[in-house]
C-alpha positions as CSV (number, residue, x, y, z in Angstrom):
1,M,9.3,21.0,15.6
2,R,7.5,21.4,18.9
3,T,4.3,20.1,17.4
4,V,5.9,17.0,16.1
5,A,7.9,16.4,19.3
6,A,4.6,16.6,21.2
7,G,3.1,13.8,18.9
8,G,1.3,16.2,16.5
9,R,1.4,16.4,12.8
10,V,2.7,19.1,10.5
11,I,1.7,19.0,6.8
12,D,3.7,21.0,4.2
13,N,1.5,23.7,2.7
14,E,2.2,22.4,-0.9
15,L,1.1,18.9,0.1
16,A,-2.0,20.2,1.8
17,D,-2.9,22.2,-1.3
18,D,-2.5,19.1,-3.5
19,F,-4.5,17.0,-1.1
20,G,-7.3,19.6,-1.0
21,A,-7.3,19.8,-4.8
22,L,-9.3,16.5,-4.8
23,G,-12.4,18.5,-3.7
24,E,-15.5,16.9,-5.1
25,C,-15.7,13.1,-4.9
26,P,-14.0,11.6,-8.0
27,L,-15.6,8.2,-7.4
28,S,-18.8,6.8,-8.9
29,K,-21.6,5.7,-6.6
30,R,-20.6,2.0,-7.2
31,E,-16.9,2.7,-6.5
32,T,-17.9,4.4,-3.3
33,E,-20.0,1.4,-2.3
34,I,-17.1,-0.9,-3.1
35,L,-14.6,1.2,-1.1
36,K,-17.0,1.5,1.8
37,S,-17.1,-2.3,2.3
38,P,-13.5,-2.7,3.4
39,A,-13.9,0.5,5.5
40,D,-16.8,-1.3,7.3
41,G,-14.6,-4.3,8.0
42,L,-15.8,-6.6,5.2
43,D,-13.1,-8.8,3.6
44,A,-12.5,-9.4,-0.1
45,R,-14.9,-12.4,-0.3
46,E,-17.8,-10.7,1.4
47,T,-17.9,-7.6,-0.7
48,P,-18.8,-9.3,-4.0
49,V,-21.6,-11.2,-2.4
50,L,-23.0,-8.1,-0.7
51,L,-22.9,-6.1,-3.9
52,S,-23.8,-8.9,-6.3
53,L,-20.5,-8.5,-8.2
54,S,-17.7,-10.9,-9.1
55,L,-14.5,-11.0,-7.1
56,G,-12.6,-9.9,-10.2
57,T,-14.9,-6.9,-10.7
58,V,-14.4,-5.8,-7.1
59,R,-10.7,-6.1,-7.4
60,N,-10.6,-4.1,-10.6
61,R,-12.8,-1.4,-9.2
62,L,-10.7,-1.1,-6.1
63,S,-7.6,-0.8,-8.3
64,D,-9.3,2.0,-10.2
65,V,-10.2,3.7,-7.0
66,M,-6.7,3.5,-5.6
67,S,-5.4,5.0,-8.9
68,R,-7.9,7.8,-9.0
69,L,-7.3,8.7,-5.4
70,Q,-3.5,8.4,-5.9
71,A,-3.4,5.9,-2.9
72,R,-0.6,3.5,-2.4
73,T,-2.8,0.9,-0.7
74,M,-6.5,0.2,-0.1
75,V,-6.1,1.3,3.5
76,D,-4.7,4.6,2.1
77,A,-7.7,4.9,-0.3
78,V,-10.1,4.4,2.6
79,R,-8.3,7.0,4.7
80,I,-8.4,9.6,1.9
81,A,-12.1,8.9,1.2
82,E,-13.0,9.1,4.9
83,R,-10.9,12.3,5.4
84,N,-12.8,13.9,2.6
85,G,-16.2,12.7,3.7
86,W,-16.8,10.6,0.6
87,I,-17.5,7.4,2.6
């Protein structure tokens, strides 16, 4: 309680174990490149041009990435990948 009151975070051990279970990067090289684009500040229209993909392909891959990482949003997926050193 003191940690939280001081502005810190406390993570339940079960949740921490589940989060740590991700271990090795579950993303392909291309999925990692696609996820890295929004992490670098690129918007949805710049990513397809940069990676020579269609907008639909980028959206589908990002959806797959979010599902694989069990992320609720793209921002959540980026945080998970950054926290684990995957991007």
